C-alpha positions in Angstrom: 7.4 -14.3 21.3 10.7 -13.6 19.3 12.2 -16.6 17.5 16.0 -16.8 17.8 18.9 -15.1 19.1 21.2 -13.4 16.8 24.8 -12.0 17.1 25.1 -8.2 16.5 26.8 -8.7 13.3 24.0 -11.2 12.2 21.2 -8.4 13.3 23.0 -5.8 11.5 23.0 -7.8 8.3 19.2 -8.7 8.7 18.4 -5.1 9.0 20.7 -4.0 6.0 19.6 -6.6 3.7 15.8 -6.2 4.2 16.3 -2.4 4.0 18.3 -2.4 0.8 16.0 -5.1 -0.7 12.7 -3.5 0.2 13.9 0.1 -0.8 14.9 -1.2 -4.2 11.6 -3.0 -4.8 9.4 0.0 -3.3 11.5 2.3 -5.6 10.7 0.2 -8.6 6.9 0.3 -7.7 7.2 4.1 -7.5 6.4 4.3 -3.7 7.3 7.7 -2.4 9.9 7.9 0.6 10.7 4.2 -0.5 14.0 4.3 1.6 12.1 5.2 4.8 9.5 2.4 4.2 12.3 0.0 3.4 14.2 0.7 6.4 11.3 0.6 8.7 10.7 -2.9 7.4 14.4 -3.6 7.8 14.0 -2.8 11.6 10.9 -4.6 12.0 12.5 -7.8 10.4 14.9 -7.9 13.1 12.6 -6.6 16.1 9.8 -9.1 15.2 12.1 -12.3 14.9 14.8 -11.9 17.7 15.1 -10.9 21.3 18.8 -9.7 20.3 18.8 -5.9 21.4 19.8 -3.6 18.7 19.6 0.2 18.5 21.3 3.3 16.8 23.6 5.7 18.7 21.9 8.7 19.8 24.0 10.9 17.7 22.9 9.2 14.4 19.3 10.1 15.2 20.3 13.6 15.7 22.1 13.6 12.3 18.9 11.9 10.5 16.7 14.8 12.2 19.3 17.4 11.0 19.3 16.0 7.4 15.5 15.9 7.1 15.5 19.7 8.4 17.9 20.6 5.5 15.8 18.9 3.0 12.7 21.0 4.3 14.7 24.2 4.5 16.1 24.1 0.9 12.6 24.2 -0.4 12.1 27.9 1.0 12.5 30.4 -1.9 11.9 34.0 -2.1 9.5 33.8 -4.8 7.2 31.4 -2.6 7.6 33.8 0.4 6.4 36.8 -1.7 3.6 34.8 -3.3 2.1 33.9 -0.1 2.4 37.4 1.0 -0.2 38.3 -1.5 -3.0 36.5 0.0 -1.6 36.5 3.7 -4.8 36.8 5.3 -6.5 34.0 3.6 -3.4 31.9 3.5 -3.0 32.0 7.3 -6.9 31.2 8.0 -7.0 28.3 5.7 -3.9 26.9 7.1 -4.8 27.3 10.8 -8.3 25.8 9.9 -6.4 22.8 8.2 -4.3 22.4 11.3 -7.4 22.4 13.6 -9.1 19.8 11.3 -6.1 17.7 11.9 -6.1 18.1 15.7 -9.8 17.2 15.8 -8.9 14.0 13.8 -6.4 13.2 16.2 -8.6 13.8 18.9 -11.0 11.3 17.5 -8.2 8.9 17.3 -7.0 9.3 20.7 -10.5 8.3 22.2 -9.1 4.6 21.9 -7.6 3.5 24.9 -4.4 2.5 23.2 -3.7 5.9 21.8 -2.5 8.8 23.8 -3.6 12.5 23.0 0.0 13.3 21.8 0.1 10.3 19.6 -3.1 10.8 18.1 -2.5 14.5 17.4 1.0 13.7 15.9 -0.3 10.7 13.7 -3.1 12.9 12.1 -1.5 16.3 11.8 -1.5 17.0 8.1 1.9 17.9 6.7 5.6 17.2 7.0 5.4 13.3 7.7 9.0 12.8 7.7 9.6 15.7 10.2 6.7 14.7 12.6 8.1 11.1 12.5 11.6 12.4 13.3 10.6 14.2 16.3 7.6 12.2 17.5 9.7 10.0 20.2 11.5 12.9 21.6 8.0 14.5 22.2 6.4 11.7 24.0 4.4 10.1 21.1 4.5 6.6 20.1 6.5 6.8 16.8 5.3 3.4 15.6 1.9 4.6 15.4 2.9 7.9 14.3 5.0 6.6 11.3 2.0 4.1 10.1 -0.7 6.6 10.2 1.3 9.6 9.0 2.4 7.6 5.8 -1.0 6.0 5.4 -2.3 9.5 5.0 0.2 10.5 2.5 -0.6 7.3 0.6 -4.4 7.9 0.7 -3.6 11.7 -0.6 -1.3 10.6 -3.3 -3.7 7.9 -4.5 -6.7 10.5 -4.5 -4.7 13.3 -6.1 -4.7 12.2 -9.8 -8.3 11.0 -9.7 -9.7 14.1 -8.1 -7.6 16.3 -10.3 -8.9 14.6 -13.6 -12.5 14.0 -12.5 -13.1 17.6 -11.1 -10.8 20.0 -12.7 -10.1 18.3 -16.1 -6.5 19.9 -16.6 -4.3 19.5 -19.6 -1.3 17.6 -18.7 2.5 18.6 -19.7 1.5 22.3 -19.3 4.4 23.1 -17.1 7.5 22.1 -15.2 8.2 22.1 -11.5 11.9 22.9 -12.3 14.9 21.3 -10.5 17.8 22.5 -8.2 20.4 24.1 -10.4 23.3 24.5 -7.8 26.4 22.1 -8.5 27.1 19.4 -6.1 29.7 21.5 -4.1 27.0 24.1 -3.4 24.7 21.5 -2.1 27.4 20.1 0.2 28.4 23.5 1.3 24.7 24.3 2.2 24.3 20.9 3.9 27.5 21.1 6.0 26.9 24.9 7.1 23.3 24.1 7.8 24.2 20.8 9.8 27.2 22.5 11.9 25.4 25.9 12.8 21.9 24.4 13.2 23.0 21.5 15.3 25.4 23.6 17.2 22.6 26.0 18.1 20.4 23.2 18.9 22.8 21.9 21.5 22.8 25.3 23.3 18.9 25.8 23.1 16.8 23.4 25.2 14.2 22.6 22.5 13.1 19.1 21.8 12.8 19.6 18.1 16.2 21.7 17.9 18.0 19.1 16.0 15.3 19.3 13.3 14.6 23.0 13.4 18.1 24.4 13.7 19.2 23.0 10.3 16.0 23.8 8.7 16.2 27.4 9.6 19.7 27.7 8.5 19.0 25.9 5.1 16.0 28.1 4.7 18.1 31.3 5.1 20.7 30.0 2.4 18.2 28.7 0.0 15.8 31.9 0.0 18.7 34.3 -0.2 19.9 32.3 -3.3 23.7 32.6 -2.5 24.5 29.2 -3.8 21.6 28.9 -6.4 18.7 26.6 -5.8 20.4 24.3 -3.6 19.1 20.8 -2.3 20.0 18.0 -0.1 22.3 15.6 -2.2 19.8 12.5 -2.7 22.4 9.8 -1.0 22.2 12.0 2.1 18.4 12.2 2.0 18.4 8.3 1.8 20.7 8.1 4.9 18.3 10.3 6.8 15.3 8.2 5.9 17.2 5.2 6.7 18.2 6.2 10.0 14.8 7.4 10.9 13.0 4.3 9.6 15.4 1.7 11.0 15.0 3.5 14.4 11.4 3.2 14.4 11.4 -0.2 13.0 13.4 -1.7 15.7 11.0 -0.6 18.4 8.0 -2.5 16.8 6.7 -5.7 18.7 4.0 -8.1 17.7 1.7 -6.8 20.2 2.2 -3.2 18.7 2.0 -4.3 15.2 -1.4 -6.0 16.1 -2.8 -2.9 17.9 -2.1 -0.7 14.9 -3.8 -3.1 12.7 -6.9 -3.1 14.8 -7.0 0.8 14.6 -6.9 1.0 10.8 -10.4 1.0 10.1 -11.0 4.1 12.3 -8.0 5.8 10.9 -9.2 5.2 7.4 -12.5 6.6 8.1 -10.9 9.7 9.8 -8.5 10.2 6.9 -11.1 10.4 4.3 -13.5 12.9 6.4 -10.2 14.9 6.7 -9.4 15.0 3.2 -12.9 16.1 2.3 -12.8 18.8 4.9 -9.6 20.2 3.4 -10.9 20.1 0.1 -13.7 22.4 1.2 -11.1 24.8 2.7 -9.6 24.7 -0.8 -12.8 25.7 -2.4 -13.2 28.5 0.2 -9.6 29.8 -0.8 -10.5 29.9 -4.3 -13.7 31.8 -3.7 -12.1 34.5 -1.5 -9.0 35.0 -3.4 -7.9 35.1 -7.2 -6.4 31.7 -7.1 -8.0 29.1 -9.6 -9.7 26.2 -7.9 -7.0 23.6 -9.1 -4.2 25.6 -7.4 -6.6 26.1 -4.3 -7.1 22.4 -4.1 -3.6 21.4 -4.5 -2.3 24.2 -1.9 -4.5 22.7 0.8 -4.3 18.9 0.4 -3.1 17.5 3.7 0.3 16.2 2.7 2.5 14.7 -0.2 4.3 17.9 -0.8 6.5 16.6 -3.8 3.7 14.7 -5.5 1.5 17.8 -5.2 4.2 20.1 -6.7 4.8 17.7 -9.6 1.1 17.6 -10.4 0.6 21.3 -9.9 3.4 21.7 -12.5 2.1 19.1 -15.0 -1.4 20.6 -15.1 -0.5 24.2 -15.2 -1.5 25.2 -11.8 0.5 28.0 -10.0 3.4 25.8 -8.8 5.0 28.7 -6.5 1.5 29.3 -4.6 0.9 25.7 -4.2 4.6 25.2 -2.8 4.2 28.3 -0.7 1.0 27.2 1.1 2.0 23.7 1.5 5.4 24.9 3.0 3.8 27.5 5.4 1.6 24.6 6.8 4.5 22.5 7.2 6.8 25.1 8.9 3.9 26.3 11.2 3.4 22.4 12.3 7.0 21.7 12.9 7.2 25.0 15.0 4.3 24.2 17.0 4.9 20.6 17.8 6.7 21.1 21.1 4.1 23.4 22.5 1.2 21.1 21.3 3.0 18.2 23.0 3.4 20.0 26.2 -0.2 21.1 26.2 -1.8 17.7 25.5 0.3 16.1 28.2 -1.0 18.6 30.7 -4.6 18.5 29.8 -4.6 14.6 29.6 -6.4 13.1 32.4 -4.2 11.6 35.1 
């Protein structure tokens, strides 16, 4: 049972205070997506201690989805698209296989009575954690479970990457650079503004549940891959805003019962995650065997998540950064595109 009533102003103060403090602390600890985690804790801090209703306006969630779409879209480049095309058959085959592994893992999780088929699939699907979390609620999944499991997967992947890379491949560090976006701030803002206005405008006309994310993503991808404005990216403060909107929204929906239910499923989740990471590593070995790609590049290209950390390790170890980015992005975009159809199919096939 919740503890005490609060005024709306006091509730907002609790959410903002915990969000800022937790985000700063997690950033100092080197945790990825620190603002998303911090805002998730901010929302939970209020939801678990007070019955006072608090929610964000619908338009803010659409804005958060759109900004995350821009973040993903600006990662697309012409070089990555060309590099992926050189091994198109192998790339498509490995990507489809990794998605099927994810769906099998989701089906295992969904065998629990407290997890629906849609929630299990969304929680375990490998790639685009922020995008999946952003659209989970719209597509009928429990975004609380999806958020916790998605970012637990990212955490496990990030923890295992340096260890596996060092023990299996023995690369020299400091051999390359990931590079950074070189466009001036005005270009980043122009790209973001155009992608949001056009993308969200189209999303409002097309009845697609993930349109608020996919519309800006596609517009940003066109601008980024064409190179009209240079190597654009979403300005960091706007990325923080997107993560904060999504994180608070999810955090506010937690209850003590839902938190306890998620804690009970963690042993199963960890077991399934370890098996899934092992299977995707096997796909990487197959990719290296069937193409001219070296083993380290193939392993990094097929890891189930942690895009930015994977690219950074690829650059530092001398792996083919463009190939790794292309493979990871292709899987991410495929997953985001298929989510509405997947959710609809799982709901129809679920026993009534």
